[in-house]
FIVEXVO-493206 format. One record per residue: x, y, z of N, C-alpha, C in turn; residue number from 0. Coordinates in steps of 0.02 Angstrom, whole numbers, plus 32768, in hexadecimal, padded with zeros to 4 digits. Layout:
// FIVEXVO-493206
    npx    npy    npz   capx   capy   capz    cpx    cpy    cpz   torti
      X      Y      Z      X      Y      Z      X      Y      Z     NUM
...
***
This chain:
// FIVEXVO-493206
    npx    npy    npz   capx   capy   capz    cpx    cpy    cpz   torti
   F63A   DB91   6888   F661   DB5E   6896   F6CB   DB6D   6898       0
   F6D8   DB65   6888   F726   DB77   68AD   F745   DB34   686F       1
   F77A   DB3F   681E   F75B   DB15   67E5   F7BE   DB2D   67DD       2
   F7D9   DAEA   6819   F82A   DABA   682B   F838   DAD5   67EB       3
   F825   DAD2   67AF   F84E   DA96   6754   F85A   DAFB   674E       4
   F82A   DB3A   6747   F82B   DB62   672A   F85C   DB9B   6766       5
   F867   DB91   6785   F89C   DBB5   67C5   F8D2   DBB7   6799       6
   F8F4   DB6F   67B8   F916   DB45   678C   F92A   DB44   674E       7
   F902   DB69   66FC   F912   DB9A   66EF   F92D   DBCC   6700       8
   F8F4   DBD6   6718   F907   DC40   6702   F952   DC47   6754       9
   F96D   DC23   6768   F9A2   DC16   6781   F9EC   DC1E   6740      10
   F9EF   DBDA   672B   F9FB   DBDC   66DF   F9F8   DC03   66A5      11
   F9E5   DC17   66A9   F9D1   DC34   6679   F9F9   DC6B   6696      12
   F9FA   DCA1   66C6   FA0A   DCCA   66D0   FA3F   DCC9   6709      13
   FA6C   DCAF   66F5   FAB1   DC97   6722   FAE1   DC8D   66C4      14
   FAC8   DC71   66A4   FACE   DC8A   6630   FAD0   DCA2   661C      15
   FAB2   DCD0   6635   FAB1   DD29   663A   FAB2   DD65   663C      16
   FAE1   DD3B   667D   FB0F   DD62   6691   FB57   DD40   6686      17
   FB6F   DD25   665C   FBAD   DCEA   6634   FBCD   DCE0   666A      18
   FBA2   DC9C   66B6   FBC3   DC9F   66F9   FBC8   DC51   66DE      19
   FBEE   DC33   670E   FC00   DBFA   66E3   FBC0   DBE1   6735      20
   FBA6   DB94   6733   FBAC   DB87   67B0   FBCC   DB93   67D7      21
   FC10   DB7C   67CD   FC42   DBA0   67E0   FC3A   DBF7   6807      22
   FC3B   DC02   67D8   FC55   DC55   67CE   FC00   DC84   6804      23
   FBD0   DC66   67E5   FB7E   DC46   67F5   FB77   DC47   684B      24
   FBA9   DC15   6864   FBA8   DBD7   68AC   FBE6   DC01   68C4      25
   FC1D   DC1D   68AC   FC4C   DC56   68E1   FC2D   DC97   68E0      26
   FBF2   DCC1   68AD   FBE6   DD00   68BD   FB98   DCEB   691A      27
   FBA6   DCC8   691A   FB61   DCDB   6944   FB77   DC82   6990      28
   FBB3   DC7B   696C   FBD4   DC54   69AC   FBB0   DC1C   69C4      29
   FB9D   DBE3   697B   FB8F   DBAB   69A2   FBB4   DB80   6957      30
   FBBD   DB30   6985   FBDA   DB15   695C   FBA6   DAF9   6909      31
   FBC8   DAEB   68B0   FBBE   DAF7   688A   FBA9   DAAE   6889      32
   FB8A   DA93   68D2   FB67   DA59   68D2   FB26   DA73   68BA      33
   FB1B   DAAF   68FA   FAD1   DAC1   68F2   FAC5   DAE5   68ED      34
   FAC8   DB06   68A7   FAC2   DB2A   6860   FAAF   DAFB   6821      35
   FAC8   DAB8   6843   FAB9   DA98   67F2   FA73   DA71   6818      36
   FA56   DA61   6852   FA33   DA3C   6869   F9DE   DA78   686F      37
   F9F4   DACE   687E   F9EE   DB0D   686E   F9CE   DAF1   680F      38
   F9EB   DAF1   67F1   F9E4   DAFF   6788   F9C4   DABC   6782      39
   F9C4   DA6E   67AA   F99A   DA32   67AF   F954   DA3B   67DA      40
   F95E   DA56   67F8   F900   DA7B   67FE   F91C   DA29   685D      41
   F940   DA20   6859   F94D   D9E5   68A2   F93C   DA12   68C9      42
   F956   DA38   6909   F956   DA59   6934   F93C   DA80   6941      43
   F90C   DA8B   68F1   F8D5   DAC4   690A   F877   DAA8   6940      44
   F881   DA89   6949   F832   DA4B   693C   F85F   DA37   6997      45
***
């Protein structure tokens, strides 16, 4: 079973470990800052 909250936490932890803001990650991936925020809350992984 896919655990959205565990995945969301891993995304957040990886971003912080790389010393990136949500905006930095969004720019690097070519997505919006809101998309990254949604991922980290687990909102768009369901």
